MARSE-976269 format. One record per atom (N, C-alpha, C, O, CB): y, x, z. Coordinates in steps of 0.2 Angstrom, whole numbers, plus 5000, padded with zeros to 4 digits. Glycine has a CB too. Layout:
BEGIN
YXZ/...
END
This chain:
BEGIN
514452455763/514452495756/514852555757/515452545759/514852445749/514752605756/515152655756/515852665752/515852655746/514752695754/516452675755/517052675751/517152685743/517452655739/517452725753/516752745744/516752795737/516252765732/516452755726/516452885739/515752735734/515352695729/515652625727/515552615721/514652675732/515952585732/516452545730/516952545726/517152495723/516552515734/517252595727/517652605723/517552625714/517852615709/517952665726/516852665716/516652665709/516252625705/516052625699/516252715708/516152575709/515852505706/516352455704/516252415700/515452465712/517052455707/517552425703/517752445699/517752405695/518052415706/517852515698/518152555690/517752545686/517952525680/518252645690/516852545688/516452525681/516552465679/516652445673/515652545681/516552415684/516552335682/517252315678/517252275674/516552285688/517852365680/518352335677/518452385669/518752365665/519152345683/518152435668/518252455661/518152425656/517752385657/518052485660/518352425651/518452385643/517852415640/517652475642/519152405639/517652375636/516952365632/517052445629/516652485630/516952305625/517652465626/517752535623/517552595626/517452645623/518352535622/517552585632/517352645636/516652655638/516452685643/517652635642/516252615634/515652625634/515252635630/514652635630/515452585636/515552655623/515452655617/515252735617/515552775620/515952615612/514652745613/514352815613/514352835605/514352785601/513552815617/514352895603/514352925596/513452925595/513052925600/514752995596/513352935588/512752945587/512152985591/511652975594/512752955581/512653055591/512253105594/512153105599/511753155601/512453165593/512453065605/512453055612/512052995614/511852975620/513253035613/511752955607/511552885612/510852885615/510652835619/511552805606/510552935614/509652925616/509852965624/509552955629/508752995610/510352995625/510553025630/510852985636/510652985642/510953075629/511352945632/511652905636/511152835638/511252795643/512252885632/510652825634/510352775635/509852785641/509552735644/510052745628/509652855642/509252855648/509652875655/509352875660/508652905648/510352895654/510752895659/510952825662/511052815668/511252925657/511052775656/511152715660/510452685663/510552645668/511552675655/509852705659/509352665662/509152705671/508852675676/508552685657/509452755670/509352785678/509852745683/509652735688/509652875679/510452735679/510952705685/510652635686/510652615692/511752715684/510452585680/510252515680/509852525686/509952485691/509852495673/509252575687/508652585692/509052585699/508952535702/508252665692/509452625701/510052635706/510352575708/510252545713/510652685704/510552565704/510952475704/510452415707/510652375711/511152445696/509752415703/509252385705/509052385714/508952335718/508952425701/508952445715/508752475722/509352445728/509352425733/508852585721/510052455723/510652435728/510652375730/510852355736/511252455726/510352325723/510352255724/509952235729/510052195734/510252225718/509252265729/508652235733/508852245740/508552205744/507952275731/509252305743/509552315750/509952255752/509852225757/510052375751/510352245748/510852195748/510552125750/510752095754/511152195742/510152105746/509652055746/509452055752/509752025756/509052045742/508952095755/508552095761/508952095765/508752065770/508152145763/509652125765/510052125771/510352045771/510552025776/510752175770/510352025767/510751945766/510051905769/510151845771/511151915756/509551915768/509051875770/508751885778/508351845781/508451875764/508851935779/508851965787/509251935791/509051905796/509152035788/509951935789/510451925793/510851845792/511351825795/510951975792/510351805787/510451725785/511051735783/511351705787/510351675792/511551755780/512051765777/512051715770/512551685767/512151855776/511351715767/511351675761/511251585763/511351545758/510751695757/511251575769/511351505771/512151475771/512351415771/511051495778/512551525771/513251505770/513451455762/513851415762/513651575769/513151485757/512951455750/512751385752/513051345749/512351495746/512451365756/512151285756/511551285751/511251235749/512651215754/511351355750/510751345747/509951335752/509951355758/510651395742/509451305749/508851295753/508351345756/507951335760/508451255749/508451405752/508151465751/508351525749/508751525744/507751445748/508151575752/508451635750/508251645742/508651685739/508251695754/507851625739/507651625731/507951585729/508251595723/506851605729/508251515732/508751465728/509351485729/509751465725/508851395731/509551545733/510251565734/510251635729/510751655727/510551585743/509751675728/509851715723/509651685716/509851715710/509551775724/509451635715/509451605708/510151575707/510351585701/508751545707/510451545711/511151525708/511751585710/512351585707/511351435713/511751615714/512151665714/512151725710/512751755709/512151695720/511551745708/511451795704/511051795697/510851835693/511051845709/511151705696/511051685689/510351695686/510251695680/511551735685/509851705691/509251715688/508751665687/508851605688/508851765691/508251675685/507751605684/507351605691/507351645696/507251615676/506951565691/506651545699/506051605697/506051645701/506251445700/505751625693/505351675694/505651745695/505351775700/505051685689/506051755692/506451815694/506751815701/506751865704/506951825690/507151755704/507351765710/506851775714/506951815719/507851725712/506251745714/505651755719/505451825719/505451845725/505051725716/505351855713/505151915713/505651975716/505452025719/504951925707/506251955715/506851985720/506951995726/507052035729/507251965719/506751935727/506751935736/505951945738/505951955744/507151835739/505551945736/504851965737/504852045738/504652075743/504251945731/505252075734/505152145734/505752175737/505752235739/505052165727/506152145737/506652165742/506552175750/506652235753/507052115742/506252105752/505852105759/505352165759/505452215763/505352025761/504952165755/504352215756/504652295756/504352335759/503852205749/505152305751/505352385752/505952385760/506152435762/505952425743/506152325762/506452335770/506052345775/506052385779/506852285773/505352295773/504952295781/504452345779/504252385784/504652225784/504152345774/503352385773/503152435769/502652465770/502952355771/503752455763/503652495759/504352555759/504752565755/503452465753/504352585765/504952635765/504952685760/505452715758/505152655772/504352715759/504252765755/504252745747/504352785743/503452795756/504152675746/504352665739/505052645739/505252645734/504052605735/505352635744/506152605743/506552685742/507152695740/506552555752/506152735745/506652815743/506552835738/506952865735/506452885747/505852815735/505652845728/505952805722/506152835717/504852835728/506152745724/506652705719/507252725720/507452745714/506652635719/507652735726/508352765726/508452835723/508952845721/508752775731/507952885724/507952945722/507752955714/507753015712/507452975726/507452885710/507352895703/506752925699/506652935694/507952925702/506252925707/505652945706/505052885703/504552885700/505452975713/505452825705/504952765701/505452725699/505952735702/504352725704/505352665694/505752615692/505652555696/505152545699/505652595686/506252505696/506052435698/505552415696/505252375701/506452385697/505252405691/504552385689/504052415693/503552375695/504452405682/504052475693/503552505698/503452465705/502952435707/503752575700/504052475707/504252445714/504052375714/503652365719/504952445715/504152335710/503952265711/503152245710/502952205713/504352235706/502752295705/502152295706/501652315713/501152295714/502052335701/502152355717/501952395722/501952345727/501452335732/502352455723/502352305727/502652235732/502252185731/501952155736/503452185730/501952175724/501652115723/500852145723/500452105724/501852075716/500652185723/499952195725/499552225731/499052215733/499752215720/500052265733/499952305739/500052275746/499952305751/500252365738/500252215746/500352185753/499952115754/500052075759/501052175755/499552105748/499552025748/498851995751/498651945751/499452015740/498552055755/498052035760/498052085767/498352135766/497352035757/497852075772/497852115777/497352175776/497552225778/497652075783/496852165773/496652245771/497052275767/497152325770/496052265767/497352255762/497752305759/498352325763/498652385764/497952275753/498652265767/499252295771/499052345775/499452395776/499552235777/498452345778/498252395783/498152475780/498352525782/497552375785/497852455774/497752515770/498552555768/498552615768/497352495762/498852525767/499552545764/500052575772/500352635772/499852455761/499852535777/500052565783/499752635786/500052665791/500052525788/499252645783/498852695785/499252775785/499752775781/498252695782/499252825787/499452885786/499252915780/498752935779/499252925792/499852915775/499852945769/499552875764/499352895759/499453015768/499552815766/499252775761/499752755757/499652765751/498952705764/500452725758/500752715755/501052755750/501252735745/501052685759/501052825752/501352885749/500952905742/501152925737/501452965754/500052875744/499652885738/499852855734/499752885728/499152875737/499952785733/500252745728/500852745725/500952725720/500252685731/501252785729/501852815727/501852865722/502052865716/502152845732/501352905724/501352965720/500852945714/500952995709/500953025725/500552915713/500152885708/500752845702/500752855696/499452815712/501252805705/501752765701/502252825699/502552805694/502052695705/502352875702/502852925699/502452955692/502752955687/503153005704/502052965692/501552995685/501152935681/500752955677/500853035688/501452875682/501052825677/501752785674/502352775677/500352775682/501452755669/501852685666/501752625670/501252625674/501752665658/502152575669/502052515673/501352485671/501052455676/502552455670/500952505665/500452475663/499952505666/499352475667/500352475657/500052565666/499452615669/499552605678/499052625682/499452705666/499952595680/500052605687/499652515689/499352515694/500952615689/499752455684/499452405687/498652405686/498252365689/499652345684/498352455680/497652475681/497652505687/497352475692/497252515676/497852555689/497852595696/497752545702/497352565707/498652645696/498152495703/498252465709/497652405707/497352395712/499152435710/497352385703/496852355702/496252385704/495852355707/496752335696/496152445703/495552485704/495552505712/495052515714/495552545699/496152515717/496152525720/496052455726/495752455731/496652565719/496252405723/496052345726/495352325726/495052305731/496352295724/495052335720/494252335720/493752385725/493152385727/493952355713/494252435727/493852485730/493852465738/493452475742/494152555729/494452455739/494752445748/494652355749/494652335755/495752475751/494652315744/494552245746/494152225742/494552175739/494952195747/493652215739/493252195735/493152125735/493352085730/492552225735/493052105741/492852025741/493551985738/493451935735/492751995750/494152005739/494751965736/494851985730/495151945727/495351965740/494652035727/494752075721/494152015715/494251985710/494452175721/493652015718/493051965715/493351895716/493251845712/492251965719/493751875720/494151785720/494651805715/494951755712/494551755728/494851845715/495451855709/495151835702/495351795698/495751925710/494751885701/494351875695/494251805694/494451765689/493751925695/493951775700/493651715696/494251675696/494351645691/492951675701/494751665701/495451635698/495651645691/495851595687/496051675701/495651705689/495851725682/495451705676/495751695671/495951795682/494751685678/494351645673/494451575672/494451545667/493751645675/494751555680/494751465678/495351475674/495251425670/494951415685/495951505673/496351495670/496451495662/496951475659/496651535673/495751525660/495751525654/495851465649/495751405651/495051555652/496151465645/496451405640/496651425632/496751485631/497251375644/496551385628/496751385623/496851315619/496451265618/496351425620/497651315617/497851245614/497851265607/497851325606/498551215616/497751225604/498051215595/498151145594/497851095594/497451225590/498751155593/499151085589/499451085583/499551135581/499751065593/499551035580/499651035573/500551015575/500650995580/499150965568/501051045570/501651045570/501950985566/501550955562/501951105568/502550965566/502850925562/502750935553/502650895549/503650935564/502751005554/502751035546/502051045544/501851075539/503051095545/501551015548/500751015545/500451085548/499851085550/500751025535/500951145550/500651215552/500351195558/500351135560/501251275553/500051255562/499751225568/499951305573/500051365571/498851195567/500051255578/500351315584/499751335588/499451285591/501051285590/499551405589/498951415594/499251465598/499651515596/498151435591/499051445605/499351475609/498751485617/498451435617/500151435611/498651525621/498151525625/498251595630/498751635629/497551515622/497851585634/497651635638/496951645641/496551605644/498051625643/496651715639/496051735641/495951785647/496251835648/495751755636/495351775651/495351825657/495051885652/495051885646/494751795664/495051935656/495152025654/494452025649/494552055644/495152095662/493852005650/493452015648/493351985639/493152015634/492952005653/493551895640/493651875634/494051895629/493951905623/493751815634/494751915632/495151945628/494952015626/495052035620/495851955632/494552045630/494352115627/493852105620/493852135614/493952165633/493552055621/493052055617/493352015610/493152025605/492352015619/493951975610/494251945604/494652005601/494552015595/494751875606/495052045606/495352085602/495152145599/495452175594/495752115606/494552155601/493852205599/493752195592/493852245587/493152195602/493552135591/493452095585/493852095579/493852115573/493352015587/494552065583/495152065578/495352135575/495552145569/495752025581/495352165580/495552235580/495252265573/495552295568/495452285587/494452255573/494052285568/494252265562/494252305558/493452275567/494452205561/494552165554/495252175552/495452175546/494352065553/495652205557/496352205556/496352285551/496652305546/496852205564/495952315556/495952385552/495552405546/495652465543/495752435557/495152355543/494852355537/495252345533/495152375528/494352305536/495852295534/496252265530/496852315530/497252305525/496452195531/497052365534/497652405534/497752435528/498352445526/497652445539/497252475524/497252505519/497652465512/497752495506/496552525518/497652415513/497952375506/498652355507/498852305511/497452305505/499152405503/499752385505/500052325501/500452325496/500252445504/499852265505/500152205503/500852175505/501052125503/499652175503/501052215510/501552175513/501652145522/502052145526/501652115508/500852125522/500752095527/500952135534/500852195534/499952085527/501152095539/501252125544/500652125550/500252085550/501752085545/500652165555/500052165559/499952095562/499352085564/500052215564/500352045564/500251985566/499851955561/499351925563/500751955569/500151945555/499951915548/499151945547/498751905545/500551935542/499052005549/498352015548/497951985554/497451955553/498152085548/498251985560/497751955565/497651885563/497151855565/498151965571/498151855561/498051795559/497551775554/497151735554/498551775557/497551805549/497151795542/496451805545/495951765544/497251855536/496351865550/495651885553/495351835556/494851815555/495551935558/495751795560/495551755564/495251705560/494651675560/496051735568/495751685555/495451635551/494751655547/494151625547/495951615546/494851705544/494151745541/493651735547/493151725544/494351825538/493651735552/493051745558/492951655558/492351635558/493351785566/493451615559/493151555559/492651525551/492251485551/493651515561/493051555546/492851525540/492051555540/491651515539/493251545533/491951605541/491351655541/490751605545/490151595544/491551735544/491051585551/490651575557/490451495553/489851485553/491151585565/490751465550/490651375548/490151395542/489651355541/491451335545/490251455538/489951445532/489151475533/488651455529/490451495526/489051525538/488451545540/487951505545/487351515546/488551605542/488351455546/488051395551/487951425558/487451425561/487351355547/488551475561/488451485567/488951445572/489151475577/488551555568/489151385570/489451335572/489051265574/488751235570/489951335567/488951235581/488551175581/488751115577/489351105576/488551155586/488051075575/488351015570/488850985574/488850995580/487750955567/489150935571/489350885573/489450815571/489650805566/489750905574/489150755575/488950695570/488550715564/488650685559/489550665567/488050765566/487450765561/487750805555/487350825550/487150675558/488250835555/488550865550/488650945551/488850955557/489150835548/488550995546/488751055549/489651065547/489951045542/488151115546/489851095552/490651095552/490851115545/490651165543/490951155557/491351075541/491551085536/492251065536/492451025539/491251065531/492751095531/493351075530/493451025525/493251045519/493751135528/493650965525/493550905521/494450895519/494950895522/493050845525/494350895512/494850875507/494850825504/494350815501/494950915502/495450755503/495450715499/495850725493/496450745494/495550655501/495550725488/495850745482/495750695477/495150685475/495650815480/496150665475/496150615468/496050655462/496250715463/496950565466/495750625457/495250655452/495850695448/495850745445/494750595447/496450655448/496950685444/497250745446/497450785442/497450645442/497350745452/497550805456/497050845454/497250895450/497450785465/496550845456/496150905454/496150935448/496050995446/495650895456/496150885444/496250915437/496850955435/496850995430/496150845432/497450925439/498050965437/498650935433/499050955429/497951025435/498450875435/498850825430/499650815434/499850795440/498350735430/500050835429/500750845433/500950765436/500850715433/501250865426/501350765442/501450695445/500950655449/501150605452/501550655439/500250695449/499850675452/499950685460/500250735462/499450705450/499650635465/499850645471/499550695476/498950715474/499750585473/499750715480/499450795485/498850775486/498650715486/499850815493/498450825487/497850815490/497950825499/498450855500/497250865487/497450795503/497550785510/496850825513/496250825511/497550705512/497150855519/496450885522/496250825527/496650785530/496650965526/495650825528/495250755533/495450785539/495550735543/494250745532/495550845543/495650855550/496450875549/496650925545/495150905553/496950835552/497650845554/497950795548/498550775549/497850925555/497650785544/498150765537/498650785534/499050755531/498350715538/498650865535/499050885532/498950895523/498450885520/499150955535/499650895521/499450895514/499450965511/499651015514/500050845511/499250965505/499251025501/499451035496/499450995491/498651045501/499751105495/500151115489/499651125481/499051135482/500551195490/499851115476/499251135470/499051195471/498451215468/499451135463/499351235473/499051325473/498551315480/498051325478/499751395475/498651295486/498251295491/497451255488/496951275489/498651255499/497651205485/497051155482/496651195477/495951185476/497451085478/497051235472/496751275467/496351335470/495851355467/497351305462/496551365476/496051405480/495451385482/494951415482/496251435484/495651325486/495051295489/494351255483/493751255483/495351235494/494651235478/494351215473/493851265469/493351245466/494751185469/494151335469/493951395464/492951375469/492451355465/494551505466/492851385474/492251375478/492151325483/492251345489/492051435481/491951265481/491751215486/491251165485/490951165480/492251185487/491151135490/490751075489/491251015486/491751005488/490451055496/490950985479/491250925478/490750865479/490150865478/491550925470/491150805481/490750745482/491150685479/491650665482/490450745490/490750655472/491050605470/491250535475/490850495477/490550595465/491750525476/492050445479/492350405477/492950395478/492350455484/491950345474/492350295469/492650235474/492250195477/491850275462/493250225476/493550175479/493750115476/493950125470/494050205482/493750065478/493949995475/494749995477/495050045479/493549925478/495149945475/495649915476/496149945482/496649975482/495549855476/495549915486/495749905494/495549985498/495649995504/495249835499/495350025494/495150095497/494450085500/494250115506/495750125504/494050055498/493450045501/492950065497/493150055491/493349965503/492450105498/492050155495/491550105492/491250065495/491650215500/491350125484/491050085481/490350125480/489850095480/491350075475/490550195478/490050245476/490150315480/490750335481/490050255469/489550355481/489750405485/489150455481/488550445482/489750385495/489350505476/488850545472/488650595476/489050615481/489250565466/488050625475/487850685477/488250735477/488550755472/487450695474/488250775483/488550835484/488250905480/487650925480/488550845490/488750945476/488650995473/488951055473/489551045475/488550975467/488851115472/489051165474/489551185468/489251185462/488651215477/490151205469/490351245462/490251305459/490451325454/490951245460/489851345467/489651395464/488751405467/488651425472/490251475466/488351385463/487651385466/487551445468/487951485467/487151365461/486951445473/486751495477/486651565473/487051615473/486051475481/486151545467/485951595463/486451625460/486451685461/485651585459/487051605456/487551645452/487951665460/488351705460/488151605445/487851635466/488351695471/487951745471/488251785470/488551665478/487351765473/487051815472/487051855468/487151915469/486551795472/487051835462/487251875455/488051925456/488051985455/487451815448/488651875457/489051895457/489251955463/489552005462/489451845457/488951935468/488851985475/488552055473/488852105474/488251945480/487952035470/487652095468/488152145462/488152215462/486852065464/488452115459/488952135455/489652185457/489752245456/489152075453/489852135461/490652155463/490452195471/490952235473/491352075463/490052175474/489952185481/490452195487/490352205492/489652245482/491252165484/491552175488/492252135484/492252105479/491652255491/492852135488/493452085485/493652155479/493652215480/494352055492/493752125473/493852175469/494652175467/494752185461/493452165463/495152155471/495752155470/496052245471/495852285474/496052105476/496552245467/496552325467/496752365475/497352355477/497152355461/496352405479/496452435485/496152395490/496152425495/497152445486/495852325489/495452305494/494552315493/494252315488/495652225494/494452325498/493652325499/493352285506/492952305510/493452395500/493552215505/493352165510/492652155508/492552155502/493852095511/492152155512/491452135510/491352075507/491852035507/490852135516/490752065503/490752015498/490551935504/490751875502/489952035491/490451955508/490251905513/490751855515/490651795517/490151925518/491451905515/492051875517/492551845511/493151835511/492451925522/492151845505/492551825500/492451765496/491951735497/492451885495/492751735492/492951675488/492551685482/492451755482/493751655486/492251655477/492051665472/492651625467/492651565468/491451655471/492951665463/493651635460/493451635454/493151685452/494351665460/493651575451/493451555443/494051605439/494651615441/493651455441/493851635434/494351675431/494851635426/495451645426/494051745427/494551585422/494651535420/494651485424/494051475427/494451535415/495151445426/495051385431/494751345430/494551355424/495551345433/494551315433/493851255433/494051195431/493751155428/493451235439/494851185432/495151125429/495351125423/495451075420/495651115433/495451205420/495651215413/494951215407/494951235401/496051275413/494451195412/493851205406/493451275409/492951295406/494151215397/493551305413/493251375415/492451365417/492451315421/493651415422/491951385416/491251365417/491151405424/491551455426/490551385410/490751365427/490451405433/489751455432/489251445434/490251355437/490051515430/489651565426/489651625429/490251645432/489851565419/489151665429/489351735432/490051775428/490451815431/488751775432/489851745421/490551785417/491051765420/491451805419/490651775410/491251705423/491751675424/491951675431/492351635433/491651625422/491651715435/491751725443/491951795446/491751855443/491151705446/492251795450/492451875452/492551855460/492751795461/493251905449/492351895463/492451905471/493251925474/493551985472/491951965473/493551875477/494251895481/494151875487/493951825488/494751875479/494451915491/494551895499/495051825499/495251805494/495051955504/495051805505/495551735505/496251765504/496751735502/495551685513/496351815507/497151835506/497351845499/497751805496/497351915510/496951885495/497151895488/496951845484/497251845478/496851955486/496351795484/496151745481/496951695482/497251675477/495451725485/497151675488/497851635488/498451665483/498851625480/498151645494/498451745483/499051785482/498951765474/499451745470/499051875484/498251775471/498151775463/498451695462/498851695457/497251795459/498251655464/498351565463/499251585465/499651565460/497551485470/499551595468/500251595470/500651615464/501151585461/500451645477/500451685463/500751715456/500451705451/500651735446/500751775456/500051655450/499751635444/499651715440/499851725434/500351575440/499251745443/498951805441/498251795435/497751775437/498851845449/498251815430/497851825426/497251875425/497451935424/498051825421/496651875426/496151925428/495751945421/495551895418/495551895434/495851995420/495352025412/494952065415/494952075421/495652075407/494552085411/493752125412/493752185406/493752175400/492952065409/493852245409/493652305405/493052325405/492652295408/493952355405/492952375402/492152405402/492052435411/491552425414/492152495395/492552465413/492452485420/492852465425/492752485430/492652555421/493252415423/493752395429/494052305426/494052275421/494552465430/494252285432/494752225432/495352245431/495652295433/494852185439/495652205427/496452195426/496852135429/496652075428/496452185419/497352165433/497552095437/498452095433/498852145434/497452115448/498552055429/499152035424/499551985427/499251925427/498852025416/500051995428/500651945431/500851915424/500651935419/501551985436/501251845425/501451815421/501951845415/501951825409/501651765424/502351895417/502651925413/502451995410/502752035407/503251925416/501951995411/501352045407/501452115411/501352165408/501552055398/501652115418/501652175420/500852155425/500552105427/502452195425/500652235425/499852235428/500152255436/500552295437/499252305425/499752215441/499652225448/499252305448/499452335453/499052155450/498952315444/498452365446/497652355443/497552305439/498452355454/497252405446/496552375441/496152405446/496152455449/496452405432/495652355446/495052385452/494652445451/494452455445/494252325454/494652495455/494352555453/493652555454/493252605453/494652615457/493352485457/492652495456/492352485450/492552455446/492552445460/491852515448/491452515442/490952445442/490552435447/490952585442/491052395436/490652355434/489852375437/489652425436/490752345426/489452325439/488852355440/488352285436/488552235437/488652385449/487852305433/487252255432/487252215437/487352235443/486652275431/487152145434/486852085439/486152095442/485752125439/486852015435/486052075448/485452065451/485052015447/485351965445/485552055459/484352025446/483851975443/484151915447/484451915453/482951995446/484151845444/484451805446/483751755452/483251745449/484751785440/483851735458/483351725462/483051665459/483451625458/483551715470/482451645458/482151575456/482251585449/482451525447/482451515459/482251625445/482251605438/481951685434/481951735437/483051585435/481651675428/481351725425/481751795425/482351795426/481051705418/481451855424/481751905425/482151915418/481751945414/481251955428/482651905417/482951925410/483651955410/483951955415/482951865407/483751975406/484452025404/484951955404/484951915400/484252075396/485351975409/485951945410/486551955405/486752015405/486251965415/486751905401/487251955395/487951925396/488051865397/487051945387/488451975396/489151965394/489552015392/489252075392/489451945400/490152005390/490552065388/490652105394/490752085399/491252045384/490752165392/490852215397/491452255393/491752305395/490052265400/
END
């Protein structure tokens, strides 16, 4: 190491924290300068690591490999150490133009690691890089690309010159697909997975479409929360329209075990329990589900054995649902226009409070706003041209700007005028 560089490094390392403070006016420029210095330091570190590997000086520590030495001596994770050694070796042996571009600040360390990772993995690619102008062309692409853009450029380059290996790489990506869904101790569910490019693009396209339709409603949800709601809506919609295979002879459905006193809202009643996973439901969550669900009466003896199972009935029959769809067309919460097929039929006067399942007492709300209405104990009232949403303290949340429509003729009944107060 040159004496001037060594002295500058020692001065920098010995400087107190106060020496690195910047004023607000120079913060952005200072961040850029420090990043340029960090890239130069990364390049210098790679030179030192490559030299340590080439001369074998890493063995003096007793480490089993250069990667193990780098992990312990430099405080890196296993993955970081492996990437550092691989990149340092490639810059020293095979990618001189990349090393020069890194030192002169034309590309960053992340660009260099991508080039080392993708450009030398097969003999075909090594030969293409070694040809006159081969490496220089990739470096030129890196100079004008972000890291994400360079990754796409390198994948396209690999498909063009090494199609057989690229196809095998795609097959490997497909084999790595996975989704895990596990219930946590708090009754929530942890979702994690990895999808190959096409599958991920399909899911992202569908979720983004649903998220885009919800962004106009200023209700405080973050984009990740909107994606979670969109994914839940997709699953609910698929189950409701029968787009999911039957299991055990039954259409997939969410089962909830509810003591009758709990459904009636009796104080001190035991909680409802989800049939899948055994999670417990708060009164608010239960009231959302009870607004529009299939109810089955199940009578148990003292030992919990079924004595009688009543016939299933829907809280909102199909003919009433059609009428409410025709009137409301979409979620009527102020500012929301989620389509009717994605909405629940909410009882304006709660069912447990004696509210009838009738067109007069039903209104369409998307699942998010349906939940909020129950959480906030919002009361809904109808004027001549709008729905009003009132908090318990009397404040209005706003009003739906959608004009009330006359209902459609009820299927399966005589055509007659449906009556309600407007």
